[in-house]
C-alpha positions in Angstrom: 68.7 127.3 24.5 71.9 127.0 22.4 70.5 129.5 20.0 69.6 132.0 22.8 73.2 131.6 24.0 74.8 132.3 21.0 72.8 135.3 20.2 73.4 136.8 23.5 77.3 136.3 23.0 77.1 137.8 19.6 75.4 140.7 21.2 77.7 141.4 24.2 81.0 141.0 22.2 80.3 144.4 20.2 79.5 146.2 23.2 82.6 145.3 25.1 84.6 146.2 22.2 83.0 149.5 21.8 83.7 150.4 25.7 87.4 149.3 25.3 87.7 151.7 22.3 86.2 154.5 24.3 88.5 154.0 27.2 91.5 153.6 24.9 90.4 156.9 23.3 89.9 158.6 26.6 93.5 157.5 28.0 95.1 158.9 24.7 93.3 162.2 25.1 94.7 162.5 28.9 98.0 161.3 27.7 98.0 164.1 24.9 96.9 166.7 27.5 99.6 165.8 29.8 102.2 165.9 27.1 100.9 169.4 26.1 101.3 170.4 29.8 104.9 169.1 29.9 105.7 170.7 26.7 104.2 174.1 28.1 106.0 173.7 31.3 109.5 173.2 29.2 108.7 176.4 27.2 108.2 178.3 30.5 111.6 177.0 32.1 113.4 177.7 28.7 111.8 181.3 29.0 113.1 181.8 32.4 116.6 180.6 31.6 116.6 183.2 28.9 115.7 185.9 31.3 118.3 184.8 33.8 121.1 184.9 31.2 119.7 188.6 30.4 119.8 189.7 33.9 123.3 188.2 34.5 124.6 190.4 31.4 123.1 193.3 32.9 124.6 192.7 36.2 128.0 192.2 34.7 127.7 195.7 32.7 126.7 197.3 36.1 129.5 196.1 37.8 131.9 197.3 35.2 130.3 200.7 35.2 130.7 201.0 39.1 134.4 199.8 38.7 134.9 202.6 36.0 133.3 205.3 38.0 135.2 204.1 41.3 138.5 204.4 39.2 137.5 207.8 37.8 136.6 209.3 41.4 139.7 207.8 43.1 141.8 210.8 44.3 144.9 211.3 42.3 148.3 211.4 44.0 149.6 215.0 44.4 152.4 215.9 42.4 155.8 215.7 44.3 156.9 218.7 45.9 160.4 219.9 45.0 162.8 219.6 47.9 164.8 222.8 47.2 162.8 225.6 45.1 165.9 227.7 44.8 167.8 225.2 43.0 165.0 224.8 40.3 164.0 228.4 39.8 167.1 230.1 41.0 165.1 232.5 43.0 163.6 231.8 46.6 159.8 231.5 46.9 158.2 234.6 48.0 157.1 234.8 51.7 153.5 235.5 52.4 154.0 236.6 56.0 154.9 240.2 55.2 151.9 240.6 52.8 148.9 242.8 53.3 146.4 239.8 52.9 148.6 237.7 55.3 148.2 240.3 58.1 144.4 241.0 57.5 143.7 237.3 57.6 145.8 237.0 60.9 144.1 239.9 62.5 140.8 238.6 61.8 141.6 235.1 63.1 143.3 236.4 66.3 140.7 239.1 66.9 138.4 238.2 70.0 134.7 238.3 69.7 132.7 241.5 70.6 131.8 241.9 74.3 128.0 241.8 73.6 128.5 238.3 71.8 126.2 235.7 73.9 128.4 233.8 76.6 128.5 230.2 75.5 127.4 229.0 79.3 124.2 231.1 79.4 121.2 231.0 77.5 120.1 234.8 77.8 116.8 234.5 76.3 115.8 232.0 78.9 117.3 234.2 81.6 115.2 237.2 80.3 112.1 235.3 80.2 112.6 234.0 83.8 113.3 237.8 84.8 110.1 238.9 83.2 108.3 236.1 84.9 109.6 237.2 88.4 108.7 240.7 87.7 105.4 240.0 85.9 106.0 241.3 82.7 105.1 240.2 79.3 107.8 238.4 77.3 110.0 240.6 75.0 109.5 240.7 71.3 112.3 240.2 68.6 112.5 241.8 65.3 115.4 239.9 63.4 116.5 240.8 59.9 119.3 240.0 57.6 122.1 242.5 57.2 125.6 242.5 55.5 127.6 239.9 57.3 124.9 238.1 59.0 121.6 238.9 61.3 120.9 241.7 63.7 117.9 241.6 66.0 116.2 244.3 67.7 114.5 243.4 71.3 111.5 245.5 72.8 110.5 245.2 76.4 108.4 247.7 78.1 109.6 250.6 76.0 113.3 249.3 76.4 114.9 248.8 72.8 118.2 247.1 72.4 119.9 246.2 69.1 122.3 243.2 68.8 125.6 242.9 67.4 125.9 241.2 63.7 125.7 237.5 64.2 125.9 234.5 62.0 122.4 233.3 62.7 118.9 234.5 63.9 119.2 232.5 67.1 122.6 234.1 68.0 121.4 237.7 67.2 118.3 237.0 69.5 120.5 236.0 72.2 122.9 238.8 71.8 120.1 241.3 71.7 118.8 239.6 75.1 122.3 239.9 76.6 122.4 243.6 75.9 119.0 244.1 77.4 119.9 242.2 80.5 122.9 244.4 80.9 120.6 247.3 80.6 118.4 246.2 83.2 121.4 245.3 85.5 120.4 241.7 85.5 123.8 240.7 84.4 127.3 242.3 84.6 129.5 243.6 81.9 131.1 240.2 81.5 127.6 238.5 80.8 127.6 236.8 84.1 124.3 237.0 86.3 124.4 239.4 89.2 124.7 237.7 92.5 124.9 234.2 91.0 127.3 233.1 93.6 125.0 234.2 96.4 122.0 232.6 94.9 123.6 229.4 94.3 123.6 229.7 90.6 126.4 228.1 88.2 129.8 229.7 88.7 131.9 230.6 85.8 133.1 226.7 85.4 129.5 225.8 85.0 129.3 224.0 88.2 127.7 225.0 91.4 130.1 225.4 94.4 127.6 223.6 96.6 127.1 220.5 94.1 129.2 218.2 96.3 127.7 218.9 99.6 124.4 216.7 99.3 126.2 213.9 98.2 129.0 214.2 100.6 126.4 214.3 103.6 124.7 211.1 102.3 127.8 209.3 101.9 128.7 210.3 105.5 125.6 208.8 107.1 125.8 205.7 104.8 129.2 205.1 106.1 127.9 205.2 109.9 124.9 202.9 108.9 122.3 205.5 109.3 119.5 206.8 106.9 119.7 209.8 104.8 118.7 213.3 106.0 115.4 214.5 105.2 114.8 217.9 103.3 111.8 220.2 103.7 111.5 222.7 100.7 109.4 225.8 100.7 109.0 228.5 98.1 110.1 232.0 98.8 107.5 234.8 98.1 108.4 238.5 97.3 110.6 240.0 94.9 113.5 237.6 95.4 111.8 234.6 94.3 113.5 231.2 94.9 113.3 228.2 97.4 114.5 227.4 101.0 115.2 224.0 102.3 115.5 222.8 105.9 117.6 219.7 106.5 117.2 217.4 109.6 118.2 214.1 110.9 117.6 211.8 113.8 121.1 211.9 115.2 121.1 215.7 115.3 118.1 217.6 117.3 119.0 221.0 115.5 117.3 221.5 112.1 119.2 223.6 109.8 117.7 226.0 107.5 119.6 227.0 104.5 119.9 230.2 102.4 117.6 231.0 99.4 118.4 229.1 96.3 117.5 229.7 92.7 115.9 226.3 92.5 114.8 223.3 94.8 118.1 221.5 93.9 120.3 224.4 94.6 118.5 225.1 97.9 118.9 221.5 99.2 122.7 221.7 98.2 123.1 225.0 100.2 121.2 223.6 103.2 123.4 220.7 103.1 126.5 222.9 103.0 125.5 224.6 105.9 124.3 221.4 108.0 127.9 220.0 107.4 129.2 223.2 109.1 126.7 223.2 111.9 126.7 219.8 112.8 130.6 219.8 112.5 130.6 216.8 110.2 133.6 217.8 107.9 135.9 220.6 108.0 135.0 222.8 105.0 138.3 224.8 105.1 136.5 228.2 104.9 
């Protein structure tokens, strides 16, 4: 029995020793691998630091370049003007007011625009298109070309041909041609204002309809006395003088008021309100 145990002890000892050696080798390999990774990360960090230093130097160079450019582009101070030119040169400075060039520039600056130039308040192309729609005509055609000093446009409508003045752009040239044709068709007067625009409720020369306040004034009156707003019944007008009419009514007044023909629904309501104020004797219009 003792012999067997001794042999077993002799057999176990070498196996345990081999296992410990294998484990030690494995651990050494892992430690070596970790050390390699740490060394690699250290090299990466060093490379990043070098790149940051390079970028910092580049940014510093760029800032210097921008500072130099700003200094070069900064406006320089104008030279000081002489307080008295006569004391320096001995002769007075020449006057330009009497020169020919000065007079030419002055005449050009003070010269009024040509009478056929489009009025800034109106879009004559739109007015002409509206007139064509009312008359059942096709829209006009424009032939606009460059010329010395700007552009000129030739308009053609039902064998009526008109030529615009020389304008700075194609759009202004076409508006000028439309203005010429509207004058020829007697749709606008010689001043470029649509004929009968006051009677039809169109905008006046100030750009505001004289009836624009009436509808608001009527609503404010009924709001003050605690009543509802008046109602408007709008109907289109058929025939050559196309437009709209509005009939205004209110529960306080049994009489309904029909306004004159307006060029639009909004203007028709304003004109009906203007007449209702007078008929119902709400506000003294003063004529």
